C-alpha positions in Angstrom: -66.6 39.5 13.0 -67.3 36.9 10.4 -66.7 33.3 11.3 -64.9 30.9 8.9 -67.2 28.3 7.5 -66.3 24.6 7.5 -66.0 24.7 3.7 -63.4 27.6 3.9 -61.6 25.8 6.7 -61.4 22.6 4.6 -60.1 24.6 1.7 -57.3 26.2 3.9 -56.4 22.8 5.2 -56.1 21.4 1.7 -54.0 24.3 0.5 -51.8 24.0 3.6 -51.3 20.2 3.0 -50.5 21.0 -0.7 -47.9 23.6 0.3 -46.4 21.2 2.9 -46.2 18.4 0.2 -44.6 20.7 -2.3 -42.1 22.0 0.3 -41.1 18.4 1.2 -40.6 17.7 -2.5 -38.4 20.8 -2.9 -36.5 20.0 0.3 -35.8 16.4 -1.0 -34.7 17.8 -4.4 -32.5 20.4 -2.6 -30.9 17.6 -0.5 -30.2 15.5 -3.5 -28.6 18.5 -5.4 -26.5 19.3 -2.3 -25.3 15.6 -2.2 -24.5 15.8 -5.9 -22.6 19.1 -5.4 -20.6 17.7 -2.5 -19.6 14.7 -4.6 -18.6 17.0 -7.5 -16.5 19.2 -5.2 -14.9 16.1 -3.7 -14.1 14.6 -7.1 -12.6 17.9 -8.4 -10.9 19.1 -5.2 -7.4 19.6 -6.6 -8.7 21.5 -9.7 -10.8 23.8 -7.5 -7.9 24.4 -5.1 -5.7 25.2 -8.0 -8.3 27.7 -9.4 -8.8 29.4 -6.0 -5.0 29.8 -5.6 -4.7 31.1 -9.1 -7.4 33.7 -8.5 -5.8 34.9 -5.2 -2.6 36.8 -4.2 -1.2 33.7 -2.6 2.5 33.1 -3.1 3.0 30.4 -5.7 6.0 29.0 -3.8 3.6 27.9 -1.0 0.6 26.9 -3.1 1.9 23.5 -4.1 2.1 22.6 -0.5 -1.6 23.4 0.4 -4.0 20.5 1.1 -7.1 22.6 2.0 -8.4 26.1 2.3 -11.2 27.1 4.7 -13.0 30.3 5.7 -12.2 31.4 9.3 -14.7 30.7 12.1 -16.0 33.7 14.0 -13.6 33.0 16.8 -10.6 32.7 14.4 -11.6 36.0 12.8 -11.6 37.6 16.2 -8.2 36.2 17.0 -6.9 37.4 13.6 -8.3 40.9 14.3 -6.6 41.1 17.7 -3.3 39.9 16.2 -3.5 42.6 13.5 -4.5 45.2 16.0 -1.7 44.4 18.4 1.1 42.3 17.0 2.8 42.1 20.4 -0.1 40.9 22.3 0.1 37.4 23.8 -3.6 37.2 24.6 -4.0 34.0 22.6 -0.6 32.5 23.3 -0.4 29.5 25.6 2.9 28.6 27.2 3.9 25.4 29.0 7.0 25.2 31.1 7.8 21.8 32.6 10.7 19.6 33.6 11.3 16.4 31.6 13.7 13.8 33.0 16.3 12.4 30.5 14.9 13.4 27.1 16.0 11.5 24.0 16.0 14.5 21.7 15.8 12.4 18.5 12.8 10.5 19.7 11.1 13.6 21.1 11.5 15.3 17.8 10.1 12.3 15.9 7.1 12.3 18.2 6.4 16.0 17.4 6.8 15.3 13.7 4.3 12.5 14.0 1.8 14.7 15.8 2.2 17.4 13.1 1.7 15.0 10.3 -1.3 13.4 12.0 -3.2 16.6 13.0 -3.9 19.1 10.3 -4.6 22.0 12.8 -0.9 21.9 13.6 -0.1 22.6 9.9 -2.5 25.5 9.5 -1.7 29.2 8.9 -4.0 32.2 8.5 -4.2 34.8 5.7 -6.2 38.0 5.4 -4.9 39.7 2.3 -4.3 36.8 -0.1 -7.9 35.8 -0.6 -11.2 37.8 -0.9 -12.1 36.7 2.7 -9.8 35.8 5.6 -8.9 32.2 5.2 -6.9 29.4 6.8 -4.7 27.1 4.7 -3.8 23.6 5.8 -0.4 22.6 4.5 0.7 19.1 3.5 4.0 19.6 5.2 5.6 22.2 7.5 9.1 22.8 8.8 9.3 22.2 12.5 12.6 22.3 14.5 13.0 21.9 18.2 15.5 24.3 19.7 17.9 22.9 22.3 19.9 25.1 24.6 22.5 23.8 27.0 22.5 25.8 30.2 24.2 23.3 32.5 27.1 25.8 32.9 24.7 28.3 34.6 24.9 28.3 38.4 21.9 26.8 40.2 21.0 30.1 41.9 20.8 31.9 38.5 19.2 29.1 36.6 15.6 29.8 37.7 15.8 33.5 36.7 17.4 32.5 33.4 14.6 30.0 32.6 11.9 32.6 33.6 13.6 35.3 31.5 13.7 32.9 28.6 10.1 32.0 29.0 9.1 35.7 29.1 11.1 36.5 26.0 9.6 33.5 24.1 6.1 34.6 25.1 6.7 38.2 23.9 8.0 37.1 20.5 4.5 36.0 19.3 3.8 34.2 16.0 3.5 35.1 12.4 0.0 33.7 11.7 0.9 33.2 8.0 3.7 30.8 8.9 2.8 27.4 10.1 3.2 25.7 12.5 1.9 28.2 15.0 4.0 26.8 17.8 7.5 26.5 19.1 9.2 23.8 21.3 12.4 24.6 23.1 14.4 22.3 25.4 16.7 23.8 28.0 19.3 21.2 29.2 19.8 22.1 32.8 21.6 18.9 34.0 22.4 15.3 33.3 19.0 14.1 34.3 16.7 17.0 33.2 
C-alpha cells in the first residue's frame, strides 16, 4: 500500500479544479445555447408547427386550427393505452350529476364557451397514429354544444330512474380521444325551477 504524496495530492486537486472550471464554462455555454434555441423556436413557432404537420399523417382540415403540439406525459400515454385496449372502459371518465335551480341556458352556454377559450386543456385531443410518437394537439377553437332535454312530462316516480339510466348511458358512451373537447354537458329540464 503506497501512500499518496503531498505533491501528487496537490496535482490531483489542481486537475479537479481545472475540470470543475471547464465543466462550469461548458454548462454556461450550454445554458446560453439552450436560451438561444428556445428564442429561435419561439420566433419560428408557426413555421415549425406547419412543418411538423406536413411531415405527419394529420388531416389537413384540422391542421389550420392547431395552436400547439406536445408529446404525451407518461400518465397520458397510460390513459391512451387503456383507451386503445378497451374502448368501452370508463376508467378515466368522471361524471357529475347535480341539480341546478333555474338555469339560463344561454348564459350557461356562454360560461362554458368562456372556459373552453380560456383553458387550452379543454381544447386538447390525443393522437397516436398521426405523428411518430403519441401526441396531443391543442386546438385554437373547438365546437361545443350543450344538450338540453325536457323531461318535465315524466312522472316524478319514474324521473329518478330515467335520470340514472341517462347518466349510465352517457358514462358508457365514452369519448373519441381524437375529437376535442373531451367532455359533454347535458341539462335535463325536470321542472319549472330545476
